[in-house]
N, C-alpha and C positions, 0 to 999 in steps of 0.2 A: 551839429554838436555845439553847445554853448560854451563859451570860454568864461572863466572866472574873471571878474573885474580886478581882482587882486590875487594872482596866482601864487602858489607857494613854490619853494625850491628846497630840495633836500640838501643838507650840509652835514659835515662831520666836524665835531669840535672835540678838544681835549680839555677836561677840567680836573682840578684836584679831587681826589677821592672824598675828602672831607666835605667839599661843596656839593658833590653828587649825593652823598649820604644825607646831608641836611635838606636838599631839595626833595629827595624821596620821602623823608620823614614829614616834610611840610605839606606835600600834596596828598590829597585823598586818592583812593583807588580810581575814582571816576574823573579826576582832573587830568588834563593833557599837559605833559611835560613840555611839548613843543609850543603850545599856546602860552604857557607861563613864561618860558624863556623868550619868546617873541615879544610878549608884552613888556618884559623887563628891558630888553634891548630898545624897544620903541620909546619907553619912558626915559631911558638914559640918553638916547639920541635927541629927544625933545626937551632935555634939560630938567626933567623931573627925577631927582635923585631919591625922593622920599617914598614912603609906602603908605598905604591907607591903613586905618585902624583895623579894617576887616582882614588885612593880610598879616597883621602883627600876631605873634604868638602871645599866649597868656603871660609868659615870663617877660617878654618885651614890654607888654603893657604895664605890668607891675613894676618893672625897673623904671619906666618912664614916670609912673605915678610917684615912686619914691624920691625922685629928684625934683618934684614940684615944690614950690614955696608954700602952697596952701594945704599941704598934707600935715595933719597934726601929729604929735609925737607917738600917740597910741597906734594910729594907722601905719605910720612909718615903721614902728617896731614890728608890727604884724607882717608888713610887706617884706621887710628884711629877713624875718624869720622864715617865711615861706620861700623866699628866693635862695636862702642858704641851703635848702634841702636838695 
């Protein structure tokens, strides 16, 4: 029997309901909660606090765009209108 070069270990954690709900909403049906949490812990331990564009929600991207200096007033007004919904 072959052993995995990086075996996994089952753990139990407690997180606030709000965070769990956000995680469930963020992940698709086919994505692994364990893989997502493992990657988040690995990034945090390795000093990477940010997330990639692909991980950002549409609202997060629009909020980031609205705070940029190169966004004109028309686009800013549209972004703020959409974010306020």
